[in-house]
C-alpha positions, -999 to 999 in steps of 0.1 A, spaced: -316 -79 -689 -327 -52 -665 -325 -18 -683 -340 2 -655 -318 32 -648 -308 40 -613 -321 73 -600 -298 102 -606 -278 113 -576 -291 144 -560 -270 173 -572 -249 187 -544 -249 224 -538 -217 244 -541 -203 258 -509 -215 293 -518 -250 281 -527 -252 261 -494 -241 291 -474 -268 312 -491 -295 286 -483 -284 286 -447 -285 324 -445 -320 325 -461 -334 299 -436 -317 316 -407 -331 350 -416 -366 336 -418 -364 318 -385 -346 346 -366 -373 370 -379 -400 347 -367 -386 337 -333 -356 359 -325 -321 349 -318 -328 331 -285 -359 313 -299 -341 294 -326 -317 265 -319 -291 256 -344 -307 222 -349 -339 239 -362 -320 260 -387 -301 229 -399 -334 209 -403 -349 238 -423 -320 236 -447 -319 198 -448 -284 194 -435 -268 182 -402 -257 207 -376 -221 196 -384 -225 208 -420 -239 241 -408 -210 246 -385 -186 242 -414 -200 274 -428 -206 293 -396 -186 285 -364 -215 295 -341 -251 307 -340 -237 341 -331 -216 341 -363 -246 331 -383 -268 358 -369 -241 384 -376 -239 371 -412 -276 376 -415 -273 412 -403 -243 418 -426 -264 405 -456 -291 430 -447 -265 457 -444 -252 449 -479 -287 455 -493 -292 487 -474 -309 516 -491 -289 540 -513 -302 575 -506 -276 594 -528 -297 596 -559 -328 606 -539 -309 634 -522 -293 647 -555 -326 649 -574 -346 681 -578 -363 699 -561 -338 700 -533 -359 716 -505 -362 698 -472 -397 685 -477 -390 671 -512 -358 653 -501 -374 638 -470 -402 625 -491 -379 608 -516 -356 591 -490 -387 580 -470 -401 563 -501 -367 546 -508 -367 532 -472 -404 522 -472 -401 504 -505 -370 485 -494 -388 474 -462 -418 463 -482 -396 442 -504 -381 425 -473 -404 428 -443 -383 403 -423 -362 433 -415 -389 447 -393 -393 414 -375 -356 412 -368 -356 448 -355 -385 441 -331 -369 409 -318 -336 427 -313 -353 454 -292 -371 428 -271 -340 407 -265 -320 438 -256 -289 430 -276 -270 462 -275 -249 455 -306 -278 444 -327 -300 473 -315 -272 497 -325 -272 480 -359 -308 488 -366 -306 523 -351 -278 529 -376 -303 524 -404 -324 552 -390 -295 575 -387 -298 591 -422 -333 602 -413 -323 615 -378 -292 634 -391 -311 649 -421 -342 659 -401 -323 674 -371 -300 694 -393 -328 706 -416 -351 717 -389 -323 735 -371 -314 754 -403 -350 763 -411 -357 774 -375 -326 796 -376 -338 811 -409 -372 818 -395 -389 793 -420 -405 774 -391 -411 781 -354 -384 769 -329 -387 732 -325 -369 705 -305 -353 688 -335 -344 656 -316 -380 651 -304 -392 659 -339 -369 633 -354 -382 607 -329 -418 617 -339 -410 610 -375 -392 577 -369 -420 564 -346 -447 574 -370 -431 558 -400 -421 526 -381 -456 521 -368 -471 527 -402 -448 501 -418 -455 476 -390 -492 480 -393 -494 478 -431 -466 453 -439 -466 430 -409 -500 432 -393 -516 439 -427 -544 456 -409 -576 456 -431 -583 493 -426 -550 502 -444 -550 474 -470 -565 495 -497 -541 524 -491 -511 523 -514 -477 526 -496 -466 557 -514 -499 574 -506 -496 564 -469 -461 578 -468 -473 611 -484 -501 615 -458 -477 608 -429 -452 634 -442 -480 660 -446 -489 655 -409 -452 657 -399 -447 689 -418 -477 704 -401 -465 693 -367 -431 712 -371 -448 742 -387 -434 738 -422 -456 751 -450 -450 730 -481 -457 746 -515 -480 726 -538 -453 723 -565 -430 705 -540 -456 678 -531 
């Protein structure tokens, strides 16, 4: 009598688990190659399903890409606690929210790749999505510099240009350290790098930061 047991059937994923596996594969591939560089067949192969199965969860590649962006949006940074902490001066709050953002990007650097591909591909809606994530910085910096200049705490400054300066500086630092992993910055801890960048920014706008607020 043959007592050899038949191999157990492969456990099927639930619909929710399958959807998450598709999203994870799509995020990885979109971040590597951009929206136009990834055919649906490649995403399906990465998950181990047929394109027909993928289309049961997402009706089109556009819908899948939108779902990837929405998943990122759901994990977006929460700046409320950082803003409400003390001290509440401009420099201290900007330092805290910058660290929140930098750490979230370090935990999921695919975000940076997706942003770069969106800029190169020129998708207006997608570019707007990523610009929206920079908006808390732009709004806070522009309003703060305007108020400090009016109060005489700093010299008059073009707050919009200053905001762009900050965003470009931070974006380039994160790209260099987290994506390119440049050897010259490998030994610099991310919080320390952020602190040095902020010191340079404060000097650029003429803001003198007291030692107890650093």
